[in-house]
C-alpha positions in Angstrom: 0.0 0.0 0.0 1.3 3.4 -1.0 1.0 6.4 1.4 0.8 9.9 0.1 -0.1 13.2 1.8 -1.9 15.6 -0.6 -2.3 19.3 -0.2 -5.6 20.3 -1.8 -7.2 23.7 -2.4 -10.8 23.5 -1.1 -13.4 25.9 -2.5 -15.7 25.1 0.4 -13.0 26.0 3.0 -11.4 28.7 0.9 -7.9 27.4 1.8 -5.4 24.6 1.3 -6.0 21.5 3.4 -4.2 18.2 4.0 -5.5 14.8 3.1 -3.6 11.5 3.8 -4.3 8.7 1.2 -3.4 5.1 1.2 -3.4 3.6 -2.3 -3.6 -0.2 -3.1 -0.3 -1.8 -4.3 0.3 -5.3 -5.4 3.5 -5.9 -3.5 3.9 -9.4 -4.9 3.4 -9.0 -8.6 4.0 -6.3 -11.2 1.0 -5.8 -13.5 -0.7 -3.1 -15.5 -3.9 -2.2 -13.7 -4.7 1.1 -15.4 -8.4 1.6 -15.6 -9.2 -0.3 -12.4 -11.6 1.4 -10.0 -11.2 0.7 -6.3 -13.6 0.9 -3.3 -12.9 3.9 -1.0 -13.0 4.2 2.8 -13.2 7.6 4.3 -11.6 7.6 7.8 -12.5 10.5 10.1 -10.3 11.7 13.0 -11.4 12.7 16.5 -11.5 15.9 18.5 -8.1 17.6 19.0 -6.5 15.2 16.4 -5.8 15.6 12.7 -5.4 13.6 9.5 -2.2 12.0 10.7 -3.7 10.4 13.8 -4.8 7.2 12.2 -1.3 6.7 10.7 0.6 7.6 13.8 -1.6 5.8 16.4 -3.4 3.0 14.7 -2.7 -0.2 12.9 -4.8 0.9 9.9 -1.9 0.9 7.4 -0.9 -2.6 8.4 -4.5 -4.0 8.3 -5.1 -2.4 4.8 -1.7 -3.2 3.4 -2.8 -5.9 1.0 -6.3 -4.8 0.4 -7.7 -3.5 -2.9 -9.0 -0.4 -1.2 -8.3 3.4 -1.2 -8.2 4.9 2.3 -8.8 8.6 2.6 -8.0 10.5 5.9 -8.9 14.2 5.7 -8.2 17.0 8.2 -11.1 18.9 9.7 -9.7 20.5 12.8 -12.2 20.6 15.7 -15.1 21.3 13.3 -17.4 18.4 14.3 -17.7 17.8 10.6 -20.0 20.8 10.4 -20.5 23.8 8.2 -19.5 26.0 11.1 -21.7 28.9 12.2 -18.7 31.2 12.6 -16.2 29.3 10.6 -15.7 27.1 7.6 -17.8 24.6 5.7 -16.2 21.3 6.7 -19.4 19.2 6.2 -19.6 20.4 2.6 -15.9 19.7 2.1 -16.2 16.1 3.3 -19.5 15.1 1.8 -19.5 17.0 -1.5 -16.2 18.6 -2.6 -13.6 16.0 -1.5 -15.3 13.0 -3.2 -15.3 14.9 -6.5 -11.7 15.9 -6.3 -10.6 12.4 -5.4 -12.5 10.9 -8.5 -10.8 13.5 -10.6 -7.3 12.4 -9.5 -7.6 8.8 -8.3 -9.2 5.5 -9.5 -12.0 5.8 -7.0 -15.3 3.9 -7.6 -18.6 5.7 -8.4 -20.5 2.9 -6.7 -22.0 4.0 -3.4 -22.2 0.3 -2.2 -18.4 0.3 -2.4 -18.0 3.7 -0.6 -17.4 3.4 3.1 -17.0 5.7 6.0 -15.6 5.2 9.5 -14.5 7.4 12.4 -13.7 7.5 16.1 -15.0 9.8 18.8 -15.8 13.1 17.0 -15.1 11.2 13.8 -17.8 8.7 14.9 -20.2 11.6 15.2 -19.0 12.8 11.8 -19.5 9.3 10.3 -23.1 9.2 11.5 -23.8 12.7 10.4 -22.4 12.1 6.9 -24.0 8.7 6.4 -27.4 9.7 7.7 -27.7 13.0 5.8 -26.1 11.7 2.6 -27.3 8.1 2.5 -27.0 7.9 -1.2 -23.2 8.3 -0.9 -22.3 5.4 1.3 -22.8 1.7 1.4 -21.7 1.1 5.0 -20.7 3.2 8.0 -18.8 2.2 11.2 -19.1 4.4 14.3 -16.2 3.9 16.8 -17.0 5.3 20.2 -19.1 8.0 18.6 -21.1 10.6 20.6 -24.2 12.6 19.6 -23.9 16.4 19.5 -25.7 16.8 22.8 -22.6 15.4 24.6 -20.4 18.2 23.2 -21.7 20.9 25.4 -20.1 24.2 26.4 -18.6 22.6 29.4 -16.4 20.5 27.2 -15.7 22.6 24.1 -16.1 26.1 25.5 -16.3 29.0 23.1 -15.3 26.7 20.3 -18.7 25.0 20.6 -20.6 28.2 20.0 -18.3 29.0 17.0 -19.3 25.7 15.4 -23.0 25.4 16.4 -24.0 29.0 16.9 -25.2 31.0 20.0 -28.0 28.5 20.7 -25.8 25.5 20.2 -28.1 24.1 17.5 -26.9 25.5 14.2 -28.7 23.9 11.3 -26.4 25.2 8.5 -27.0 22.7 5.7 -27.7 19.7 8.0 -29.2 19.2 11.5 -26.5 18.5 14.1 -28.6 16.1 16.1 -28.2 12.5 15.2 -31.7 11.7 16.5 -33.2 14.1 14.0 -31.1 12.7 11.2 -32.3 9.2 12.0 -35.9 10.3 11.7 -35.2 12.0 8.4 -33.5 8.9 7.1 -36.7 6.9 7.9 -38.7 9.1 5.6 -36.3 8.8 2.7 -36.8 6.4 -0.2 -34.1 4.5 -2.0 -30.6 3.5 -1.0 -29.7 3.5 2.7 -26.3 2.5 4.3 -25.7 -0.3 6.8 -24.3 0.8 10.1 -22.1 -0.8 12.7 -21.2 0.5 16.2 -18.1 -0.5 18.2 -17.4 0.8 21.7 -15.5 -0.2 24.8 -17.6 -1.0 27.9 -15.4 1.3 30.0 -15.7 4.1 27.4 -17.6 7.3 28.5 -19.1 7.3 25.0 -20.9 3.9 25.3 -24.2 5.3 26.5 -24.3 7.8 23.6 -23.2 5.0 21.2 -26.0 2.7 22.3 -28.5 5.5 22.2 -27.7 6.3 18.6 -27.9 2.6 17.6 -31.2 2.2 19.4 -32.6 5.4 17.8 -31.6 4.2 14.3 -33.2 0.8 14.9 -36.4 2.3 16.3 -36.9 5.0 13.6 -35.5 3.1 10.6 -36.1 -0.7 11.1 -35.3 -1.4 7.4 -31.8 -0.1 7.9 -29.3 -2.5 9.4 -27.6 -1.3 12.6 -25.2 -3.8 14.3 -23.5 -3.3 17.7 -20.4 -4.9 19.3 -19.1 -3.9 22.7 -16.3 -5.4 24.7 -13.9 -4.2 27.5 -12.0 -1.1 26.5 -11.7 2.6 26.9 -11.8 5.7 24.7 -8.4 5.3 22.9 -6.6 3.7 20.0 -5.8 0.5 22.1 -9.5 -0.3 21.7 -10.0 1.1 18.2 -7.1 -0.9 16.9 -9.0 -4.0 18.0 -12.0 -2.8 16.1 -10.3 -2.0 12.8 -10.2 -5.6 11.5 -13.8 -6.1 12.6 -14.7 -2.9 10.7 -12.9 -4.0 7.6 -14.7 -7.4 7.7 -18.0 -5.5 8.0 -16.9 -3.6 4.9 -16.3 -6.9 3.1 -12.5 -7.2 3.4 -10.7 -10.1 4.8 -7.4 -9.2 6.6 -5.1 -12.2 6.2 -2.5 -12.1 8.8 -0.1 -14.2 6.7 -0.2 -11.7 3.9 1.0 -8.5 5.6 4.7 -9.4 5.9 
C-alpha cells in the first residue's frame, strides 16, 4: 500500500488543506492495472486530532496493506464535521467537494455500495452525520465510540462549541447537528440506505451515547441494518485498533495475517 499526503485547495474551505491517502499496491506482482476502479474508505479523526492520527496511532496501514482499497483521511480541525456557524464549511468539504476531487485524481469507484466511512469519537459523530444525511453516498458506516452532539456541550468545548454550532448550540447550517433528528429523516427517505455498525468499549464514556444512537436508528428506521459490538476497553486507540479488522470485515474485506509481511 502506498501512502501519500496531498495538499488540496478547497473551495468550500477557501484554503489549502491536508489529506492522507493510502493507495492499493500489489507488492507481490508487477502488472498493468490502469483503468481499475477501487472501493474507497473515508476515515475520520477525532476531537483535537488531525489527518495524521490514524497513521501515527493505529494499525490501519498494516491492516489495509494488501487490500484493494483506497483509504482517505482528511483533516477537519475541531469542526465536528460541520459547516460552522462562525467558521468554515467542513461538512460540505467532506461530503460534496472532496469526493469529486478524489474521483478527478484517483481511481475511486462511483459505486455507493463500495464507498465506506468510519471514524472514532468526534469522527464517529461525523460518520453518523455524513451517512445519515447523505445516505445515497455510502454503502456502510462504522461508528467507533461516537457521541451525539448533545454530549459536546459548552462545558467540554467552551467558546469553540458556539463557534461551530452558533449561540443557541443548534446550528442547522445545511444539516441538522442532532443524530436523533437525522435518524428520523432517514426513515422518511426512499431509496438507498447505508448499513451501520457500532463499536465501543464497555469502560468508554461514549458507550451510552453510542448505544442511544444505535437504538434510535433501529427504532426509527427498522429497514436499515444497525449492528453493535461492545467489549472491554476505553476511549483510545488501544480499543480502536482491536475494532479495525472487525470494521474491515464488515466492509467486506478479509485481513489475512499471513499476507501482511
